[in-house]
C-alpha positions in Angstrom: 0.0 0.0 0.0 3.0 2.2 -0.4 3.6 3.8 -3.7 6.2 3.7 -6.4 6.4 5.8 -9.5 8.8 6.4 -12.3 10.2 9.4 -10.5 10.2 10.8 -7.1 8.2 13.8 -6.2 9.0 16.7 -3.9 7.2 20.0 -3.6 8.3 22.7 -1.3 6.2 25.8 -1.3 7.0 29.1 0.3 3.9 31.2 1.1 3.9 34.6 2.5 1.4 37.5 2.1 -1.0 35.7 -0.1 1.5 34.4 -2.5 2.4 30.7 -2.8 5.7 29.4 -4.1 6.6 25.9 -4.6 9.3 23.7 -6.0 9.1 20.3 -7.4 11.9 18.1 -8.8 10.8 14.9 -10.5 14.3 13.5 -11.3 15.6 11.1 -8.7 19.1 12.5 -9.4 18.2 16.0 -8.4 16.2 15.4 -5.3 18.4 17.2 -2.9 19.1 19.9 -5.4 15.5 21.0 -5.0 16.6 24.0 -3.0 20.1 25.3 -3.6 20.9 28.4 -1.5 24.2 29.4 0.2 23.6 27.6 3.5 20.9 25.1 2.8 20.6 22.2 0.4 17.3 20.5 1.0 14.9 18.3 -0.8 12.6 18.6 -0.4 -9.1 -14.8 4.8 -10.4 -13.5 8.0 -11.3 -9.9 7.6 -11.2 -7.0 9.9 -14.7 -6.3 11.1 -15.1 -2.5 11.4 -17.2 -1.8 14.4 -16.5 1.2 16.6 -15.0 -0.1 19.8 -16.3 1.1 23.2 -13.8 2.8 25.5 -14.7 0.4 28.3 -13.7 -2.6 26.1 -10.5 -1.1 25.0 -9.4 -0.3 28.6 -9.8 -4.0 29.6 -7.4 -5.3 26.9 -4.1 -6.8 28.1 -1.4 -8.4 26.1 -1.9 -12.1 25.9 1.1 -14.2 25.1 -0.1 -17.7 25.1 -0.7 -17.8 28.8 -1.1 -15.0 31.3 -1.0 -11.3 30.6 1.4 -8.4 30.7 0.6 -5.3 32.7 1.7 -1.8 31.6 5.5 -1.4 31.5 7.1 0.8 34.2 8.4 3.2 31.5 5.3 4.2 29.5 7.2 7.2 28.1 9.6 5.1 25.9 12.6 6.4 27.6 11.2 10.0 27.8 10.2 10.0 24.1 6.5 10.5 24.9 5.5 13.6 26.7 3.5 13.7 30.0 0.2 15.5 30.3 -2.1 13.5 28.1 -5.4 12.0 29.1 -4.5 8.4 28.6 -8.1 7.4 27.8 -8.2 9.8 24.8 -5.5 7.7 23.0 -5.1 4.3 24.5 -2.6 3.2 21.9 -0.1 5.8 23.0 0.9 3.8 26.0 -0.5 0.4 25.2 1.2 -0.2 21.8 4.6 -0.8 23.3 3.2 -3.8 25.2 2.7 -5.7 21.9 6.0 -4.9 20.3 9.5 -6.2 20.9 11.4 -4.2 23.4 13.5 -1.6 21.6 17.2 -1.7 22.3 17.4 2.0 21.1 16.9 4.7 23.7 16.3 8.3 22.7 19.2 10.7 23.5 18.7 13.2 26.4 19.2 16.0 23.8 16.3 14.6 21.7 14.0 14.4 24.7 14.9 17.9 25.7 14.4 19.2 22.1 11.0 17.5 21.9 9.8 19.2 25.1 11.0 22.6 23.8 9.2 21.9 20.6 5.9 21.0 22.4 6.1 24.3 24.3 6.6 26.2 21.0 3.7 24.3 19.4 1.4 25.2 22.4 2.5 28.9 22.0 2.1 29.0 18.2 -0.5 26.3 17.5 -3.9 26.8 15.8 -6.2 29.4 17.3 -3.5 31.0 19.5 -2.9 34.7 19.5 0.4 34.3 17.7 -1.1 31.9 15.1 -3.9 34.4 14.4 -1.4 37.2 14.0 0.6 35.0 11.5 -2.6 34.4 9.5 -3.2 38.1 9.3 0.2 38.6 8.0 -0.3 35.9 5.5 -3.5 37.5 4.2 -1.9 41.0 4.1 -0.2 40.3 0.7 3.2 41.5 1.8 6.0 40.4 4.0 7.1 42.4 7.1 10.0 40.1 8.0 10.3 37.1 10.2 7.4 36.5 12.6 7.7 35.1 16.1 6.1 31.9 14.9 7.1 30.2 11.6 5.3 27.3 10.2 5.7 24.2 8.0 2.4 23.2 6.4 2.4 19.6 5.3 0.2 18.6 2.3 -0.7 15.0 1.7 0.7 13.2 -1.4 0.1 9.6 -2.4 -0.5 6.6 -0.1 -0.6 6.3 3.7 2.9 4.9 4.0 4.3 7.8 2.0 2.4 10.3 4.1 3.7 9.0 7.4 7.3 9.1 6.2 7.0 12.6 4.7 5.4 13.9 7.9 8.3 12.5 9.9 10.7 14.2 7.5 8.8 17.5 7.7 8.7 17.3 11.5 12.5 16.9 11.7 13.0 19.8 9.4 10.7 21.9 11.6 12.5 20.7 14.7 15.8 21.8 13.3 14.6 25.2 12.2 12.3 26.1 15.2 9.2 25.9 13.0 5.8 24.6 13.9 4.5 21.6 11.9 0.8 21.7 10.9 -0.7 18.9 8.7 -3.5 19.4 6.2 -6.0 16.6 7.0 -8.5 15.7 4.3 -11.6 13.5 5.0 -9.6 10.4 4.0 -7.2 11.0 7.0 -9.8 11.9 9.6 -9.7 9.9 12.9 -6.6 7.9 12.0 -3.9 9.5 14.2 -4.0 10.8 17.8 -2.7 14.3 18.5 1.0 13.9 19.2 1.5 17.2 21.2 -0.2 17.8 24.5 -2.7 20.7 25.0 -2.7 21.7 21.3 -3.3 20.4 17.8 -1.2 19.8 14.8 -4.2 19.9 12.4 -4.3 22.8 10.0 -7.5 24.7 10.6 -10.1 24.3 7.8 -10.3 28.1 7.5 -6.7 28.4 6.4 -6.7 31.2 3.8 -4.8 29.3 1.1 -7.2 27.1 -0.7 -6.8 24.0 -2.9 -3.6 22.9 -1.3 -3.7 19.5 -2.9 -3.6 21.1 -6.4 -0.1 22.6 -6.1 2.2 21.4 -8.9 5.8 22.2 -9.8 5.0 24.1 -13.0 3.1 26.9 -11.3 4.0 30.5 -12.2 4.8 31.3 -8.6 7.0 28.2 -8.1 9.9 29.1 -5.9 12.3 27.4 -8.3 10.9 29.2 -11.2 11.1 32.6 -9.5 14.8 31.8 -8.7 15.5 30.7 -12.3 13.7 33.7 -13.8 15.7 36.0 -11.4 12.5 37.5 -10.0 14.0 36.8 -6.6 17.5 35.6 -5.5 19.1 34.0 -2.6 21.0 37.1 -1.6 17.9 39.1 -1.0 18.0 38.2 2.7 21.0 40.6 3.0 19.1 43.5 1.3 18.0 46.3 3.6 16.4 48.6 1.0 14.5 45.9 -1.0 10.9 45.1 -0.4 10.8 41.4 -0.5 8.1 40.0 -2.8 6.7 37.8 0.1 9.7 35.6 0.2 12.7 35.4 2.4 15.3 32.9 3.4 13.5 29.6 3.8 14.4 29.2 7.5 12.9 32.6 8.3 9.8 32.8 6.2 6.6 32.6 8.2 5.0 30.0 6.0 6.6 27.0 4.2 4.2 24.7 2.4 5.6 21.2 1.9 4.2 18.6 -0.5 6.3 15.4 -0.9 5.9 11.7 -0.9 9.5 11.1 0.1 11.5 10.3 3.2 14.1 13.0 2.9 15.6 12.8 6.4 19.0 11.5 5.1 19.4 14.6 3.0 19.3 16.8 6.1 22.5 15.1 7.2 24.2 16.7 4.1 23.6 20.2 5.5 26.5 21.5 7.6 24.3 23.8 9.5 22.4 20.9 11.0 25.4 18.6 11.6 26.0 19.4 15.3 22.3 19.2 16.3 21.7 16.0 14.4 24.7 14.3 16.0 23.4 15.2 19.5 19.8 14.3 18.6 20.6 11.0 17.0 24.0 9.6 18.1 22.8 6.4 16.4 22.0 7.8 12.9 20.0 4.8 11.9 17.4 5.3 14.6 15.9 8.6 13.3 12.8 7.1 11.8 12.3 4.6 14.6 12.3 7.3 17.3 10.3 9.9 15.5 7.6 7.6 14.0 6.9 6.2 17.5 6.8 9.7 18.9 4.4 11.1 16.3 2.0 8.3 15.3 -0.5 6.6 17.5 -3.8 5.0 16.2 -6.9 6.7 17.5 -9.2 4.7 19.7 -11.3 3.8 16.7 -8.4 2.3 14.8 -6.9 0.8 18.0 -10.2 -1.1 18.5 -9.9 -2.7 15.1 -6.3 -3.7 15.8 -7.1 -5.2 19.2 -10.1 -7.2 18.0 -8.0 -8.8 15.2 -5.0 -9.3 17.4 -6.9 -11.0 20.2 -8.9 -13.1 17.7 -6.1 -14.5 15.6 -2.6 -13.6 16.8 -2.5 -13.3 20.6 -2.1 -17.0 21.5 0.8 -17.7 19.1 4.2 -18.3 20.5 5.7 -16.3 17.6 4.2 -13.8 15.1 5.6 -13.5 11.6 4.6 -10.5 9.4 4.8 -10.9 5.6 4.1 -7.6 3.8 3.7 -8.0 0.0 3.4 -5.2 -2.5 3.4 -5.6 -6.3 3.9 -2.3 -8.1 2.2 -1.9 -11.4 5.3 -0.4 -13.0 7.4 -3.3 -11.9 5.1 -6.3 -12.2 6.3 -9.7 -10.8 4.4 -12.9 -11.8 2.5 -14.4 -8.9 4.3 -17.7 -8.9 7.7 -15.9 -9.0 6.8 -13.8 -5.9 5.3 -16.8 -4.1 8.4 -18.9 -4.6 10.6 -16.0 -3.5 8.5 -15.7 -0.3 8.7 -19.4 0.4 12.4 -19.6 -0.4 13.1 -16.6 1.9 11.1 -17.9 4.9 12.5 -21.4 4.6 16.2 -20.5 4.0 16.2 -18.0 6.9 14.4 -20.5 9.1 11.5 -18.1 9.6 9.0 -20.8 8.7 9.5 -24.6 8.7 9.4 -26.8 5.7 6.6 -29.2 5.1 6.6 -32.9 4.4 4.8 -33.1 1.0 4.3 -36.9 1.5 2.6 -36.6 4.8 -0.9 -35.1 5.3 -1.4 -32.8 8.2 -1.5 -34.7 11.5 -2.9 -33.7 14.8 -0.2 -31.6 16.6 0.9 -32.3 20.1 -0.3 -30.1 22.9 3.3 -28.9 23.3 3.7 -27.9 19.7 5.0 -24.4 19.0 2.5 -22.2 17.2 3.6 -19.5 14.7 1.0 -17.1 13.5 1.7 -15.6 10.0 0.1 -12.2 9.2 0.0 -11.6 5.5 -0.9 -8.1 4.1 -1.5 -7.7 0.4 -4.1 -6.1 -1.9 -5.1 -9.6 -3.0 -5.7 -12.9 -1.2 -3.7 -15.3 -3.4 -0.5 -15.4 -1.3 -2.4 -15.9 1.9 -4.5 -18.7 0.3 -1.5 -20.6 -1.0 0.5 -20.3 2.3 -2.5 -21.3 4.3 -3.2 -24.3 2.2 0.5 -25.3 2.3 0.5 -25.5 6.1 -3.1 -26.7 6.4 -2.7 -29.7 4.1 0.7 -30.9 5.3 2.6 -31.4 8.5 5.7 -29.4 9.2 9.1 -31.2 9.5 9.6 -29.5 12.9 6.2 -30.4 14.4 5.3 -26.7 14.6 1.8 -25.4 13.9 1.5 -22.6 11.4 -1.6 -20.5 11.1 -2.0 -17.9 8.3 -4.2 -14.9 8.5 -5.0 -11.8 6.3 -7.1 -9.0 7.6 -8.2 -7.6 4.2 -7.7 -7.6 0.5 -8.8 -4.5 -1.2 -7.7 -5.6 -4.7 -6.7 -1.9 -5.5 -5.3 1.0 -3.5 -7.9 3.6 -2.6 -5.8 6.3 -1.1 -8.6 8.8 -1.2 -11.0 6.7 0.8 -10.9 6.8 4.6 -12.1 3.2 5.0 -9.1 2.0 3.0 -6.7 4.1 5.1 -8.2 2.8 8.3 -7.5 -0.8 7.1 -4.0 0.2 6.0 -3.1 1.9 9.3 -4.6 -1.1 11.2 -2.5 -3.5 9.3 0.7 -1.5 9.5 0.2 -1.5 13.3 -0.4 -5.2 13.4 2.7 -5.8 11.3 4.7 -3.8 13.9 3.8 -6.4 16.5 5.7 -9.1 14.6 8.7 -11.0 16.1 10.1 -11.4 12.5 9.1 -9.2 9.6 9.4 -9.9 5.8 8.8 -6.9 3.6 8.7 -5.9 -0.1 11.4 -3.8 -1.6 10.5 -0.1 -2.0 7.2 -0.3 -0.1 6.6 2.5 2.4 3.9 0.4 4.0 6.7 -1.9 5.2 9.0 0.9 6.2 6.5 2.3 8.6 5.8 -1.1 10.2 9.5 -1.7 10.7 10.1 1.7 12.2 7.2 1.4 14.7 8.3 -2.1 15.6 12.0 -1.4 15.8 12.6 -4.3 13.4 15.2 -5.2 10.9 13.1 -6.8 8.2 14.0 -9.5 5.7 13.6 -7.6 2.4 12.3 -9.3 -0.8 14.4 -7.5 -3.6 12.8 -6.9 -6.9 15.7 -8.5 -8.7 17.2 -11.1 -6.3 20.5 -12.7 -7.1 20.4 -16.5 -7.7 20.2 -18.2 -4.3 19.4 -15.0 -2.4 15.7 -14.8 -2.0 15.9 -12.0 0.6 18.4 -9.9 2.5 18.1 -8.5 6.0 18.1 -4.8 6.5 21.1 -3.4 8.3 18.9 -1.1 10.5 15.3 -0.1 11.3 15.8 3.1 9.1 13.5 3.6 6.1 15.0 3.6 2.7 16.3 6.8 1.1 14.9 6.2 -2.4 16.6 9.2 -4.0 20.1 9.9 -2.9 21.4 12.9 -4.8 24.3 13.1 -7.2 24.8 16.7 -6.2 27.5 17.7 -3.8 26.2 20.7 -1.8 29.7 21.6 -0.6 31.3 21.5 -4.0 28.2 22.9 -5.7 28.5 20.5 -8.6 26.6 17.5 -9.9 27.9 14.0 -10.5 29.6 13.7 -7.2 30.1 10.5 -5.2 28.4 11.5 -2.0 29.7 8.5 -0.1 32.9 10.5 0.3 31.0 13.5 1.7 28.4 11.6 3.8 29.0 7.9 3.7 25.6 7.1 5.3 23.8 8.5 2.2 23.4 5.6 -0.2 20.8 3.5 -1.8 19.7 0.8 0.6 19.1 -2.9 0.4 15.8 -2.9 -1.4 17.3 -0.9 -4.3 20.1 -3.4 -4.9 20.8 -6.4 -2.7 23.7 -5.8 -0.3 24.1 -2.0 -0.6 23.8 -0.2 2.6 21.8 2.9 3.5 24.2 3.7 6.3 27.7 2.7 7.0 
């Protein structure tokens, strides 16, 4: 349910005083070149039964692991990652989700925890319907710029599927965090009641009366595109030094009151290319490969509505298993893979890595012993074929290890319906269920899988699109999401065609682009 296209897409829009500017680069080789200014280089089956759960029922849920139950952990804040001050009943998943996931070995740095608390205070001061927000809106409507405001904003605009949206919001949030901006997200009907508010005593939802209309229609060829205005020399990067020039509603990106961001990419790695951010990023994330893991767990929590769907399915099909295996399968229209080819790759991967046991094709399924280990397999795909074949394989034959394998699939939508809320509810529920896995197998390039691995703190086994002979899958080197579009532009040397591994060795294509290549050293 992620998305893949012939080219990546990033749109960064600067809007001040009634004008909107944006920038889009469609070439994967110029992604980070999207903004080139003196100090900044940035890119921009069982089925889920959807009944609204009661709060009373959700509050009675405990983690069942075969026998017994697990009470709430002592550290409900995930090492200080989650802020205090929330009414727990308003978003039960915020503190319950960790009970269902493997314990994370990665702890947030004290600097990150402190930075998040400072950001939350800034968001409360500048968030929607505050005096400072209203003042910024008045300036926006005034059709001229009077210089930097006390509160500056990044407005996130949705683009493509749910996995892409989550990853781009994480990217936009880190950019806002580094630049003391406030992140607001534009929520259409298809995203309503999916995510809890991440910041206490305020909202990150862009008010519906925001004066700039039709945000979803911004494209890169607009007359007021930031890139076009730069190329046409209507504005220039040195205007921030001008004292006698009336700026045409634009300033240095870091200081402009309103920055509109529309992208479907995870561009966090590109921020590591910016010298200005280097010191902060090192302190925020001493482990560079934990950025997505920490931030996605901080920002994204299913609402009680979605959490109810997740809990009903988990308790009904997965809770009593000794081990849970997630298999996320995505076939992209532009890179079609025959069904039997993908099925064989999945089977070869899970057998060769001892994720699932082999079967005895000569022996029918026999009654298992009471002591037999049970593995529950959760399959997510737009179609039911993979689930059906795996289910039949283990239903009709005994395993060579004596283990019992159950196979489950919550839904199969046949097509991706990104603009439908019901589809996104299922997608978000299934991403959450996948994050509860003990072992995760994902499809190359799928943002759906990236979000699950980030939430679960898992290093998945990735099914490459073009596997080498004898290599059905390769394990990710970290929990970090893939950087689909590493640039070939060296921001320091200001020239293209550079080998960025010499400048920033952690910026590379990752395993699901080519088997064995690392995202981070």
